mmCIF file of the protein (N, C-alpha, C, O) and its ligand, coordinates in Angstrom:
data_MODEL
# 
_entry.id   MODEL 
# 
loop_
_entity.id 
_entity.type 
_entity.pdbx_number_of_molecules 
1 polymer     1 
2 non-polymer 1 
# 
_entity_poly.entity_id                      1 
_entity_poly.type                           'polypeptide(L)' 
_entity_poly.nstd_linkage                   no 
_entity_poly.nstd_monomer                   no 
_entity_poly.pdbx_seq_one_letter_code       MKCDVCGKKVEITFLSKVVGAYMKNDKRKKKLVCSECQKTYSKKDLLKKL 
_entity_poly.pdbx_seq_one_letter_code_can   MKCDVCGKKVEITFLSKVVGAYMKNDKRKKKLVCSECQKTYSKKDLLKKL 
_entity_poly.pdbx_strand_id                 A 
# 
loop_
_entity_poly_seq.entity_id 
_entity_poly_seq.num 
_entity_poly_seq.mon_id 
_entity_poly_seq.hetero 
1 1  MET n 
1 2  LYS n 
1 3  CYS n 
1 4  ASP n 
1 5  VAL n 
1 6  CYS n 
1 7  GLY n 
1 8  LYS n 
1 9  LYS n 
1 10 VAL n 
1 11 GLU n 
1 12 ILE n 
1 13 THR n 
1 14 PHE n 
1 15 LEU n 
1 16 SER n 
1 17 LYS n 
1 18 VAL n 
1 19 VAL n 
1 20 GLY n 
1 21 ALA n 
1 22 TYR n 
1 23 MET n 
1 24 LYS n 
1 25 ASN n 
1 26 ASP n 
1 27 LYS n 
1 28 ARG n 
1 29 LYS n 
1 30 LYS n 
1 31 LYS n 
1 32 LEU n 
1 33 VAL n 
1 34 CYS n 
1 35 SER n 
1 36 GLU n 
1 37 CYS n 
1 38 GLN n 
1 39 LYS n 
1 40 THR n 
1 41 TYR n 
1 42 SER n 
1 43 LYS n 
1 44 LYS n 
1 45 ASP n 
1 46 LEU n 
1 47 LEU n 
1 48 LYS n 
1 49 LYS n 
1 50 LEU n 
# 
loop_
_struct_asym.id 
_struct_asym.entity_id 
A 1 
B 2 
# 
loop_
_chem_comp.id 
_chem_comp.type 
_chem_comp.mon_nstd_flag 
ALA 'L-peptide linking' y 
ARG 'L-peptide linking' y 
ASN 'L-peptide linking' y 
ASP 'L-peptide linking' y 
CYS 'L-peptide linking' y 
GLN 'L-peptide linking' y 
GLU 'L-peptide linking' y 
GLY 'peptide linking'   y 
ILE 'L-peptide linking' y 
LEU 'L-peptide linking' y 
LYS 'L-peptide linking' y 
MET 'L-peptide linking' y 
PHE 'L-peptide linking' y 
SER 'L-peptide linking' y 
THR 'L-peptide linking' y 
TYR 'L-peptide linking' y 
VAL 'L-peptide linking' y 
ZN  non-polymer         . 
# 
_pdbx_entity_nonpoly.entity_id   2 
_pdbx_entity_nonpoly.name        ? 
_pdbx_entity_nonpoly.comp_id     ZN 
# 
_pdbx_nonpoly_scheme.asym_id         B 
_pdbx_nonpoly_scheme.entity_id       2 
_pdbx_nonpoly_scheme.mon_id          ZN 
_pdbx_nonpoly_scheme.ndb_seq_num     1 
_pdbx_nonpoly_scheme.pdb_seq_num     101 
_pdbx_nonpoly_scheme.auth_seq_num    101 
_pdbx_nonpoly_scheme.pdb_mon_id      ZN 
_pdbx_nonpoly_scheme.auth_mon_id     ZN 
_pdbx_nonpoly_scheme.pdb_strand_id   A 
_pdbx_nonpoly_scheme.pdb_ins_code    . 
# 
loop_
_atom_site.group_PDB 
_atom_site.id 
_atom_site.type_symbol 
_atom_site.label_atom_id 
_atom_site.label_alt_id 
_atom_site.label_comp_id 
_atom_site.label_asym_id 
_atom_site.label_entity_id 
_atom_site.label_seq_id 
_atom_site.pdbx_PDB_ins_code 
_atom_site.Cartn_x 
_atom_site.Cartn_y 
_atom_site.Cartn_z 
_atom_site.occupancy 
_atom_site.B_iso_or_equiv 
_atom_site.pdbx_formal_charge 
_atom_site.auth_seq_id 
_atom_site.auth_comp_id 
_atom_site.auth_asym_id 
_atom_site.auth_atom_id 
_atom_site.pdbx_PDB_model_num 
ATOM   1   N  N  . MET A 1 1  ? -43.072 -172.732 -156.972 1.00 0.00 ? 1   MET A N  1 
ATOM   2   C  CA . MET A 1 1  ? -44.517 -172.643 -156.751 1.00 0.00 ? 1   MET A CA 1 
ATOM   3   C  C  . MET A 1 1  ? -44.863 -173.175 -155.370 1.00 0.00 ? 1   MET A C  1 
ATOM   4   O  O  . MET A 1 1  ? -44.307 -174.178 -154.923 1.00 0.00 ? 1   MET A O  1 
ATOM   5   N  N  . LYS A 1 2  ? -45.773 -172.504 -154.706 1.00 0.00 ? 2   LYS A N  1 
ATOM   6   C  CA . LYS A 1 2  ? -46.184 -172.935 -153.372 1.00 0.00 ? 2   LYS A CA 1 
ATOM   7   C  C  . LYS A 1 2  ? -47.685 -173.187 -153.349 1.00 0.00 ? 2   LYS A C  1 
ATOM   8   O  O  . LYS A 1 2  ? -48.462 -172.542 -154.053 1.00 0.00 ? 2   LYS A O  1 
ATOM   9   N  N  . CYS A 1 3  ? -48.062 -174.152 -152.511 1.00 0.00 ? 3   CYS A N  1 
ATOM   10  C  CA . CYS A 1 3  ? -49.483 -174.411 -152.302 1.00 0.00 ? 3   CYS A CA 1 
ATOM   11  C  C  . CYS A 1 3  ? -50.093 -173.225 -151.563 1.00 0.00 ? 3   CYS A C  1 
ATOM   12  O  O  . CYS A 1 3  ? -49.508 -172.732 -150.598 1.00 0.00 ? 3   CYS A O  1 
ATOM   13  N  N  . ASP A 1 4  ? -51.246 -172.769 -151.999 1.00 0.00 ? 4   ASP A N  1 
ATOM   14  C  CA . ASP A 1 4  ? -51.883 -171.622 -151.365 1.00 0.00 ? 4   ASP A CA 1 
ATOM   15  C  C  . ASP A 1 4  ? -52.681 -172.007 -150.132 1.00 0.00 ? 4   ASP A C  1 
ATOM   16  O  O  . ASP A 1 4  ? -53.231 -171.140 -149.453 1.00 0.00 ? 4   ASP A O  1 
ATOM   17  N  N  . VAL A 1 5  ? -52.749 -173.297 -149.836 1.00 0.00 ? 5   VAL A N  1 
ATOM   18  C  CA . VAL A 1 5  ? -53.467 -173.738 -148.641 1.00 0.00 ? 5   VAL A CA 1 
ATOM   19  C  C  . VAL A 1 5  ? -52.483 -174.007 -147.507 1.00 0.00 ? 5   VAL A C  1 
ATOM   20  O  O  . VAL A 1 5  ? -52.611 -173.427 -146.428 1.00 0.00 ? 5   VAL A O  1 
ATOM   21  N  N  . CYS A 1 6  ? -51.501 -174.881 -147.739 1.00 0.00 ? 6   CYS A N  1 
ATOM   22  C  CA . CYS A 1 6  ? -50.579 -175.258 -146.662 1.00 0.00 ? 6   CYS A CA 1 
ATOM   23  C  C  . CYS A 1 6  ? -49.237 -174.540 -146.760 1.00 0.00 ? 6   CYS A C  1 
ATOM   24  O  O  . CYS A 1 6  ? -48.463 -174.570 -145.803 1.00 0.00 ? 6   CYS A O  1 
ATOM   25  N  N  . GLY A 1 7  ? -48.939 -173.897 -147.885 1.00 0.00 ? 7   GLY A N  1 
ATOM   26  C  CA . GLY A 1 7  ? -47.698 -173.157 -148.022 1.00 0.00 ? 7   GLY A CA 1 
ATOM   27  C  C  . GLY A 1 7  ? -46.489 -174.005 -148.375 1.00 0.00 ? 7   GLY A C  1 
ATOM   28  O  O  . GLY A 1 7  ? -45.368 -173.502 -148.461 1.00 0.00 ? 7   GLY A O  1 
ATOM   29  N  N  . LYS A 1 8  ? -46.721 -175.292 -148.580 1.00 0.00 ? 8   LYS A N  1 
ATOM   30  C  CA . LYS A 1 8  ? -45.607 -176.170 -148.950 1.00 0.00 ? 8   LYS A CA 1 
ATOM   31  C  C  . LYS A 1 8  ? -45.248 -175.998 -150.425 1.00 0.00 ? 8   LYS A C  1 
ATOM   32  O  O  . LYS A 1 8  ? -46.063 -175.580 -151.248 1.00 0.00 ? 8   LYS A O  1 
ATOM   33  N  N  . LYS A 1 9  ? -44.012 -176.334 -150.717 1.00 0.00 ? 9   LYS A N  1 
ATOM   34  C  CA . LYS A 1 9  ? -43.547 -176.242 -152.086 1.00 0.00 ? 9   LYS A CA 1 
ATOM   35  C  C  . LYS A 1 9  ? -44.252 -177.299 -152.940 1.00 0.00 ? 9   LYS A C  1 
ATOM   36  O  O  . LYS A 1 9  ? -44.393 -178.449 -152.522 1.00 0.00 ? 9   LYS A O  1 
ATOM   37  N  N  . VAL A 1 10 ? -44.685 -176.911 -154.114 1.00 0.00 ? 10  VAL A N  1 
ATOM   38  C  CA . VAL A 1 10 ? -45.341 -177.845 -155.028 1.00 0.00 ? 10  VAL A CA 1 
ATOM   39  C  C  . VAL A 1 10 ? -44.358 -178.201 -156.131 1.00 0.00 ? 10  VAL A C  1 
ATOM   40  O  O  . VAL A 1 10 ? -43.822 -177.329 -156.814 1.00 0.00 ? 10  VAL A O  1 
ATOM   41  N  N  . GLU A 1 11 ? -44.137 -179.486 -156.288 1.00 0.00 ? 11  GLU A N  1 
ATOM   42  C  CA . GLU A 1 11 ? -43.181 -179.944 -157.302 1.00 0.00 ? 11  GLU A CA 1 
ATOM   43  C  C  . GLU A 1 11 ? -43.731 -179.738 -158.706 1.00 0.00 ? 11  GLU A C  1 
ATOM   44  O  O  . GLU A 1 11 ? -44.940 -179.739 -158.936 1.00 0.00 ? 11  GLU A O  1 
ATOM   45  N  N  . ILE A 1 12 ? -42.812 -179.563 -159.622 1.00 0.00 ? 12  ILE A N  1 
ATOM   46  C  CA . ILE A 1 12 ? -43.199 -179.419 -161.024 1.00 0.00 ? 12  ILE A CA 1 
ATOM   47  C  C  . ILE A 1 12 ? -42.559 -180.566 -161.808 1.00 0.00 ? 12  ILE A C  1 
ATOM   48  O  O  . ILE A 1 12 ? -41.363 -180.825 -161.677 1.00 0.00 ? 12  ILE A O  1 
ATOM   49  N  N  . THR A 1 13 ? -43.344 -181.230 -162.603 1.00 0.00 ? 13  THR A N  1 
ATOM   50  C  CA . THR A 1 13 ? -42.833 -182.372 -163.352 1.00 0.00 ? 13  THR A CA 1 
ATOM   51  C  C  . THR A 1 13 ? -41.998 -181.904 -164.539 1.00 0.00 ? 13  THR A C  1 
ATOM   52  O  O  . THR A 1 13 ? -41.961 -180.715 -164.856 1.00 0.00 ? 13  THR A O  1 
ATOM   53  N  N  . PHE A 1 14 ? -41.343 -182.833 -165.174 1.00 0.00 ? 14  PHE A N  1 
ATOM   54  C  CA . PHE A 1 14 ? -40.488 -182.471 -166.307 1.00 0.00 ? 14  PHE A CA 1 
ATOM   55  C  C  . PHE A 1 14 ? -41.295 -181.929 -167.478 1.00 0.00 ? 14  PHE A C  1 
ATOM   56  O  O  . PHE A 1 14 ? -40.736 -181.334 -168.399 1.00 0.00 ? 14  PHE A O  1 
ATOM   57  N  N  . LEU A 1 15 ? -42.595 -182.132 -167.443 1.00 0.00 ? 15  LEU A N  1 
ATOM   58  C  CA . LEU A 1 15 ? -43.451 -181.570 -168.489 1.00 0.00 ? 15  LEU A CA 1 
ATOM   59  C  C  . LEU A 1 15 ? -43.993 -180.202 -168.093 1.00 0.00 ? 15  LEU A C  1 
ATOM   60  O  O  . LEU A 1 15 ? -44.932 -179.687 -168.700 1.00 0.00 ? 15  LEU A O  1 
ATOM   61  N  N  . SER A 1 16 ? -43.375 -179.620 -167.051 1.00 0.00 ? 16  SER A N  1 
ATOM   62  C  CA . SER A 1 16 ? -43.777 -178.309 -166.541 1.00 0.00 ? 16  SER A CA 1 
ATOM   63  C  C  . SER A 1 16 ? -45.198 -178.283 -165.990 1.00 0.00 ? 16  SER A C  1 
ATOM   64  O  O  . SER A 1 16 ? -45.849 -177.239 -165.942 1.00 0.00 ? 16  SER A O  1 
ATOM   65  N  N  . LYS A 1 17 ? -45.659 -179.466 -165.574 1.00 0.00 ? 17  LYS A N  1 
ATOM   66  C  CA . LYS A 1 17 ? -46.982 -179.492 -164.946 1.00 0.00 ? 17  LYS A CA 1 
ATOM   67  C  C  . LYS A 1 17 ? -46.787 -179.499 -163.438 1.00 0.00 ? 17  LYS A C  1 
ATOM   68  O  O  . LYS A 1 17 ? -45.850 -180.117 -162.934 1.00 0.00 ? 17  LYS A O  1 
ATOM   69  N  N  . VAL A 1 18 ? -47.660 -178.819 -162.722 1.00 0.00 ? 18  VAL A N  1 
ATOM   70  C  CA . VAL A 1 18 ? -47.536 -178.830 -161.277 1.00 0.00 ? 18  VAL A CA 1 
ATOM   71  C  C  . VAL A 1 18 ? -48.189 -180.087 -160.713 1.00 0.00 ? 18  VAL A C  1 
ATOM   72  O  O  . VAL A 1 18 ? -49.192 -180.572 -161.236 1.00 0.00 ? 18  VAL A O  1 
ATOM   73  N  N  . VAL A 1 19 ? -47.598 -180.605 -159.632 1.00 0.00 ? 19  VAL A N  1 
ATOM   74  C  CA . VAL A 1 19 ? -48.185 -181.752 -158.944 1.00 0.00 ? 19  VAL A CA 1 
ATOM   75  C  C  . VAL A 1 19 ? -49.238 -181.186 -157.995 1.00 0.00 ? 19  VAL A C  1 
ATOM   76  O  O  . VAL A 1 19 ? -49.010 -181.028 -156.796 1.00 0.00 ? 19  VAL A O  1 
ATOM   77  N  N  . GLY A 1 20 ? -50.376 -180.895 -158.568 1.00 0.00 ? 20  GLY A N  1 
ATOM   78  C  CA . GLY A 1 20 ? -51.455 -180.252 -157.829 1.00 0.00 ? 20  GLY A CA 1 
ATOM   79  C  C  . GLY A 1 20 ? -52.475 -179.745 -158.821 1.00 0.00 ? 20  GLY A C  1 
ATOM   80  O  O  . GLY A 1 20 ? -52.503 -180.183 -159.971 1.00 0.00 ? 20  GLY A O  1 
ATOM   81  N  N  . ALA A 1 21 ? -53.308 -178.828 -158.384 1.00 0.00 ? 21  ALA A N  1 
ATOM   82  C  CA . ALA A 1 21 ? -54.340 -178.329 -159.277 1.00 0.00 ? 21  ALA A CA 1 
ATOM   83  C  C  . ALA A 1 21 ? -54.560 -176.847 -159.033 1.00 0.00 ? 21  ALA A C  1 
ATOM   84  O  O  . ALA A 1 21 ? -54.320 -176.329 -157.942 1.00 0.00 ? 21  ALA A O  1 
ATOM   85  N  N  . TYR A 1 22 ? -55.016 -176.190 -160.066 1.00 0.00 ? 22  TYR A N  1 
ATOM   86  C  CA . TYR A 1 22 ? -55.370 -174.789 -159.921 1.00 0.00 ? 22  TYR A CA 1 
ATOM   87  C  C  . TYR A 1 22 ? -56.856 -174.686 -159.650 1.00 0.00 ? 22  TYR A C  1 
ATOM   88  O  O  . TYR A 1 22 ? -57.673 -175.370 -160.265 1.00 0.00 ? 22  TYR A O  1 
ATOM   89  N  N  . MET A 1 23 ? -57.183 -173.810 -158.709 1.00 0.00 ? 23  MET A N  1 
ATOM   90  C  CA . MET A 1 23 ? -58.585 -173.552 -158.405 1.00 0.00 ? 23  MET A CA 1 
ATOM   91  C  C  . MET A 1 23 ? -58.786 -172.050 -158.399 1.00 0.00 ? 23  MET A C  1 
ATOM   92  O  O  . MET A 1 23 ? -57.873 -171.287 -158.084 1.00 0.00 ? 23  MET A O  1 
ATOM   93  N  N  . LYS A 1 24 ? -59.989 -171.637 -158.750 1.00 0.00 ? 24  LYS A N  1 
ATOM   94  C  CA . LYS A 1 24 ? -60.291 -170.210 -158.676 1.00 0.00 ? 24  LYS A CA 1 
ATOM   95  C  C  . LYS A 1 24 ? -61.087 -169.956 -157.409 1.00 0.00 ? 24  LYS A C  1 
ATOM   96  O  O  . LYS A 1 24 ? -62.063 -170.651 -157.127 1.00 0.00 ? 24  LYS A O  1 
ATOM   97  N  N  . ASN A 1 25 ? -60.663 -168.952 -156.645 1.00 0.00 ? 25  ASN A N  1 
ATOM   98  C  CA . ASN A 1 25 ? -61.430 -168.634 -155.444 1.00 0.00 ? 25  ASN A CA 1 
ATOM   99  C  C  . ASN A 1 25 ? -62.558 -167.668 -155.796 1.00 0.00 ? 25  ASN A C  1 
ATOM   100 O  O  . ASN A 1 25 ? -62.770 -167.340 -156.963 1.00 0.00 ? 25  ASN A O  1 
ATOM   101 N  N  . ASP A 1 26 ? -63.275 -167.221 -154.769 1.00 0.00 ? 26  ASP A N  1 
ATOM   102 C  CA . ASP A 1 26 ? -64.454 -166.398 -155.057 1.00 0.00 ? 26  ASP A CA 1 
ATOM   103 C  C  . ASP A 1 26 ? -64.086 -165.016 -155.590 1.00 0.00 ? 26  ASP A C  1 
ATOM   104 O  O  . ASP A 1 26 ? -64.942 -164.290 -156.095 1.00 0.00 ? 26  ASP A O  1 
ATOM   105 N  N  . LYS A 1 27 ? -62.807 -164.658 -155.475 1.00 0.00 ? 27  LYS A N  1 
ATOM   106 C  CA . LYS A 1 27 ? -62.376 -163.396 -156.079 1.00 0.00 ? 27  LYS A CA 1 
ATOM   107 C  C  . LYS A 1 27 ? -61.824 -163.632 -157.484 1.00 0.00 ? 27  LYS A C  1 
ATOM   108 O  O  . LYS A 1 27 ? -61.201 -162.754 -158.082 1.00 0.00 ? 27  LYS A O  1 
ATOM   109 N  N  . ARG A 1 28 ? -62.066 -164.833 -157.991 1.00 0.00 ? 28  ARG A N  1 
ATOM   110 C  CA . ARG A 1 28 ? -61.656 -165.244 -159.336 1.00 0.00 ? 28  ARG A CA 1 
ATOM   111 C  C  . ARG A 1 28 ? -60.142 -165.234 -159.511 1.00 0.00 ? 28  ARG A C  1 
ATOM   112 O  O  . ARG A 1 28 ? -59.629 -165.055 -160.616 1.00 0.00 ? 28  ARG A O  1 
ATOM   113 N  N  . LYS A 1 29 ? -59.446 -165.429 -158.410 1.00 0.00 ? 29  LYS A N  1 
ATOM   114 C  CA . LYS A 1 29 ? -57.989 -165.524 -158.485 1.00 0.00 ? 29  LYS A CA 1 
ATOM   115 C  C  . LYS A 1 29 ? -57.604 -166.977 -158.594 1.00 0.00 ? 29  LYS A C  1 
ATOM   116 O  O  . LYS A 1 29 ? -58.215 -167.854 -157.983 1.00 0.00 ? 29  LYS A O  1 
ATOM   117 N  N  . LYS A 1 30 ? -56.574 -167.214 -159.387 1.00 0.00 ? 30  LYS A N  1 
ATOM   118 C  CA . LYS A 1 30 ? -56.093 -168.568 -159.582 1.00 0.00 ? 30  LYS A CA 1 
ATOM   119 C  C  . LYS A 1 30 ? -55.208 -168.955 -158.398 1.00 0.00 ? 30  LYS A C  1 
ATOM   120 O  O  . LYS A 1 30 ? -54.236 -168.268 -158.083 1.00 0.00 ? 30  LYS A O  1 
ATOM   121 N  N  . LYS A 1 31 ? -55.557 -170.053 -157.757 1.00 0.00 ? 31  LYS A N  1 
ATOM   122 C  CA . LYS A 1 31 ? -54.796 -170.504 -156.605 1.00 0.00 ? 31  LYS A CA 1 
ATOM   123 C  C  . LYS A 1 31 ? -54.304 -171.909 -156.847 1.00 0.00 ? 31  LYS A C  1 
ATOM   124 O  O  . LYS A 1 31 ? -54.969 -172.719 -157.493 1.00 0.00 ? 31  LYS A O  1 
ATOM   125 N  N  . LEU A 1 32 ? -53.123 -172.187 -156.315 1.00 0.00 ? 32  LEU A N  1 
ATOM   126 C  CA . LEU A 1 32 ? -52.542 -173.511 -156.486 1.00 0.00 ? 32  LEU A CA 1 
ATOM   127 C  C  . LEU A 1 32 ? -52.781 -174.357 -155.236 1.00 0.00 ? 32  LEU A C  1 
ATOM   128 O  O  . LEU A 1 32 ? -52.548 -173.913 -154.112 1.00 0.00 ? 32  LEU A O  1 
ATOM   129 N  N  . VAL A 1 33 ? -53.243 -175.569 -155.457 1.00 0.00 ? 33  VAL A N  1 
ATOM   130 C  CA . VAL A 1 33 ? -53.505 -176.491 -154.359 1.00 0.00 ? 33  VAL A CA 1 
ATOM   131 C  C  . VAL A 1 33 ? -52.705 -177.765 -154.604 1.00 0.00 ? 33  VAL A C  1 
ATOM   132 O  O  . VAL A 1 33 ? -52.832 -178.387 -155.659 1.00 0.00 ? 33  VAL A O  1 
ATOM   133 N  N  . CYS A 1 34 ? -51.886 -178.154 -153.639 1.00 0.00 ? 34  CYS A N  1 
ATOM   134 C  CA . CYS A 1 34 ? -51.063 -179.355 -153.816 1.00 0.00 ? 34  CYS A CA 1 
ATOM   135 C  C  . CYS A 1 34 ? -51.915 -180.617 -153.711 1.00 0.00 ? 34  CYS A C  1 
ATOM   136 O  O  . CYS A 1 34 ? -53.054 -180.579 -153.246 1.00 0.00 ? 34  CYS A O  1 
ATOM   137 N  N  . SER A 1 35 ? -51.343 -181.724 -154.150 1.00 0.00 ? 35  SER A N  1 
ATOM   138 C  CA . SER A 1 35 ? -52.115 -182.960 -154.167 1.00 0.00 ? 35  SER A CA 1 
ATOM   139 C  C  . SER A 1 35 ? -52.476 -183.420 -152.752 1.00 0.00 ? 35  SER A C  1 
ATOM   140 O  O  . SER A 1 35 ? -53.525 -184.030 -152.546 1.00 0.00 ? 35  SER A O  1 
ATOM   141 N  N  . GLU A 1 36 ? -51.609 -183.127 -151.780 1.00 0.00 ? 36  GLU A N  1 
ATOM   142 C  CA . GLU A 1 36 ? -51.907 -183.490 -150.394 1.00 0.00 ? 36  GLU A CA 1 
ATOM   143 C  C  . GLU A 1 36 ? -53.172 -182.787 -149.903 1.00 0.00 ? 36  GLU A C  1 
ATOM   144 O  O  . GLU A 1 36 ? -54.055 -183.413 -149.317 1.00 0.00 ? 36  GLU A O  1 
ATOM   145 N  N  . CYS A 1 37 ? -53.246 -181.488 -150.147 1.00 0.00 ? 37  CYS A N  1 
ATOM   146 C  CA . CYS A 1 37 ? -54.406 -180.722 -149.698 1.00 0.00 ? 37  CYS A CA 1 
ATOM   147 C  C  . CYS A 1 37 ? -55.666 -181.153 -150.440 1.00 0.00 ? 37  CYS A C  1 
ATOM   148 O  O  . CYS A 1 37 ? -56.762 -181.119 -149.881 1.00 0.00 ? 37  CYS A O  1 
ATOM   149 N  N  . GLN A 1 38 ? -55.511 -181.554 -151.686 1.00 0.00 ? 38  GLN A N  1 
ATOM   150 C  CA . GLN A 1 38 ? -56.676 -182.040 -152.428 1.00 0.00 ? 38  GLN A CA 1 
ATOM   151 C  C  . GLN A 1 38 ? -57.236 -183.296 -151.798 1.00 0.00 ? 38  GLN A C  1 
ATOM   152 O  O  . GLN A 1 38 ? -58.447 -183.517 -151.778 1.00 0.00 ? 38  GLN A O  1 
ATOM   153 N  N  . LYS A 1 39 ? -56.308 -184.137 -151.270 1.00 0.00 ? 39  LYS A N  1 
ATOM   154 C  CA . LYS A 1 39 ? -56.740 -185.367 -150.623 1.00 0.00 ? 39  LYS A CA 1 
ATOM   155 C  C  . LYS A 1 39 ? -57.370 -185.082 -149.270 1.00 0.00 ? 39  LYS A C  1 
ATOM   156 O  O  . LYS A 1 39 ? -58.349 -185.713 -148.870 1.00 0.00 ? 39  LYS A O  1 
ATOM   157 N  N  . THR A 1 40 ? -56.771 -184.097 -148.566 1.00 0.00 ? 40  THR A N  1 
ATOM   158 C  CA . THR A 1 40 ? -57.189 -183.818 -147.196 1.00 0.00 ? 40  THR A CA 1 
ATOM   159 C  C  . THR A 1 40 ? -58.519 -183.087 -147.127 1.00 0.00 ? 40  THR A C  1 
ATOM   160 O  O  . THR A 1 40 ? -59.351 -183.383 -146.270 1.00 0.00 ? 40  THR A O  1 
ATOM   161 N  N  . TYR A 1 41 ? -58.720 -182.132 -148.029 1.00 0.00 ? 41  TYR A N  1 
ATOM   162 C  CA . TYR A 1 41 ? -59.901 -181.287 -147.940 1.00 0.00 ? 41  TYR A CA 1 
ATOM   163 C  C  . TYR A 1 41 ? -60.832 -181.515 -149.125 1.00 0.00 ? 41  TYR A C  1 
ATOM   164 O  O  . TYR A 1 41 ? -60.405 -181.883 -150.219 1.00 0.00 ? 41  TYR A O  1 
ATOM   165 N  N  . SER A 1 42 ? -62.111 -181.285 -148.872 1.00 0.00 ? 42  SER A N  1 
ATOM   166 C  CA . SER A 1 42 ? -63.074 -181.320 -149.965 1.00 0.00 ? 42  SER A CA 1 
ATOM   167 C  C  . SER A 1 42 ? -62.968 -180.006 -150.743 1.00 0.00 ? 42  SER A C  1 
ATOM   168 O  O  . SER A 1 42 ? -62.369 -179.039 -150.272 1.00 0.00 ? 42  SER A O  1 
ATOM   169 N  N  . LYS A 1 43 ? -63.544 -179.989 -151.907 1.00 0.00 ? 43  LYS A N  1 
ATOM   170 C  CA . LYS A 1 43 ? -63.485 -178.792 -152.754 1.00 0.00 ? 43  LYS A CA 1 
ATOM   171 C  C  . LYS A 1 43 ? -64.094 -177.584 -152.028 1.00 0.00 ? 43  LYS A C  1 
ATOM   172 O  O  . LYS A 1 43 ? -63.595 -176.463 -152.131 1.00 0.00 ? 43  LYS A O  1 
ATOM   173 N  N  . LYS A 1 44 ? -65.159 -177.835 -151.309 1.00 0.00 ? 44  LYS A N  1 
ATOM   174 C  CA . LYS A 1 44 ? -65.829 -176.769 -150.571 1.00 0.00 ? 44  LYS A CA 1 
ATOM   175 C  C  . LYS A 1 44 ? -64.914 -176.181 -149.493 1.00 0.00 ? 44  LYS A C  1 
ATOM   176 O  O  . LYS A 1 44 ? -64.826 -174.965 -149.328 1.00 0.00 ? 44  LYS A O  1 
ATOM   177 N  N  . ASP A 1 45 ? -64.233 -177.077 -148.763 1.00 0.00 ? 45  ASP A N  1 
ATOM   178 C  CA . ASP A 1 45 ? -63.307 -176.626 -147.727 1.00 0.00 ? 45  ASP A CA 1 
ATOM   179 C  C  . ASP A 1 45 ? -62.143 -175.861 -148.319 1.00 0.00 ? 45  ASP A C  1 
ATOM   180 O  O  . ASP A 1 45 ? -61.696 -174.862 -147.757 1.00 0.00 ? 45  ASP A O  1 
ATOM   181 N  N  . LEU A 1 46 ? -61.650 -176.332 -149.459 1.00 0.00 ? 46  LEU A N  1 
ATOM   182 C  CA . LEU A 1 46 ? -60.531 -175.660 -150.107 1.00 0.00 ? 46  LEU A CA 1 
ATOM   183 C  C  . LEU A 1 46 ? -60.904 -174.237 -150.514 1.00 0.00 ? 46  LEU A C  1 
ATOM   184 O  O  . LEU A 1 46 ? -60.121 -173.305 -150.334 1.00 0.00 ? 46  LEU A O  1 
ATOM   185 N  N  . LEU A 1 47 ? -62.084 -174.083 -151.051 1.00 0.00 ? 47  LEU A N  1 
ATOM   186 C  CA . LEU A 1 47 ? -62.513 -172.765 -151.502 1.00 0.00 ? 47  LEU A CA 1 
ATOM   187 C  C  . LEU A 1 47 ? -62.642 -171.801 -150.328 1.00 0.00 ? 47  LEU A C  1 
ATOM   188 O  O  . LEU A 1 47 ? -62.445 -170.597 -150.486 1.00 0.00 ? 47  LEU A O  1 
ATOM   189 N  N  . LYS A 1 48 ? -62.972 -172.327 -149.159 1.00 0.00 ? 48  LYS A N  1 
ATOM   190 C  CA . LYS A 1 48 ? -63.054 -171.486 -147.967 1.00 0.00 ? 48  LYS A CA 1 
ATOM   191 C  C  . LYS A 1 48 ? -61.677 -171.008 -147.551 1.00 0.00 ? 48  LYS A C  1 
ATOM   192 O  O  . LYS A 1 48 ? -61.522 -169.906 -147.025 1.00 0.00 ? 48  LYS A O  1 
ATOM   193 N  N  . LYS A 1 49 ? -60.668 -171.851 -147.792 1.00 0.00 ? 49  LYS A N  1 
ATOM   194 C  CA . LYS A 1 49 ? -59.308 -171.520 -147.367 1.00 0.00 ? 49  LYS A CA 1 
ATOM   195 C  C  . LYS A 1 49 ? -58.585 -170.618 -148.346 1.00 0.00 ? 49  LYS A C  1 
ATOM   196 O  O  . LYS A 1 49 ? -57.640 -169.930 -147.959 1.00 0.00 ? 49  LYS A O  1 
ATOM   197 N  N  . LEU A 1 50 ? -58.995 -170.602 -149.578 1.00 0.00 ? 50  LEU A N  1 
ATOM   198 C  CA . LEU A 1 50 ? -58.276 -169.839 -150.592 1.00 0.00 ? 50  LEU A CA 1 
ATOM   199 C  C  . LEU A 1 50 ? -58.667 -168.350 -150.575 1.00 0.00 ? 50  LEU A C  1 
ATOM   200 O  O  . LEU A 1 50 ? -58.149 -167.567 -151.371 1.00 0.00 ? 50  LEU A O  1 
HETATM 201 ZN ZN . ZN  B 2 .  ? -51.074 -177.948 -149.771 1.00 0.00 2 101 ZN  A ZN 1 
# 
């Protein structure tokens, strides 16, 4: 799995959860955002990038 903002690999925990979050962009597509990008950007900025 890759982050849809920075393109870095997103780790998956042993419980098959991604270390990050899923967000829906304005085209209602599910996008993966890593924890780093969540810290760096606000939700509004992230939605602009997705
Ligand atoms: Zn990222």
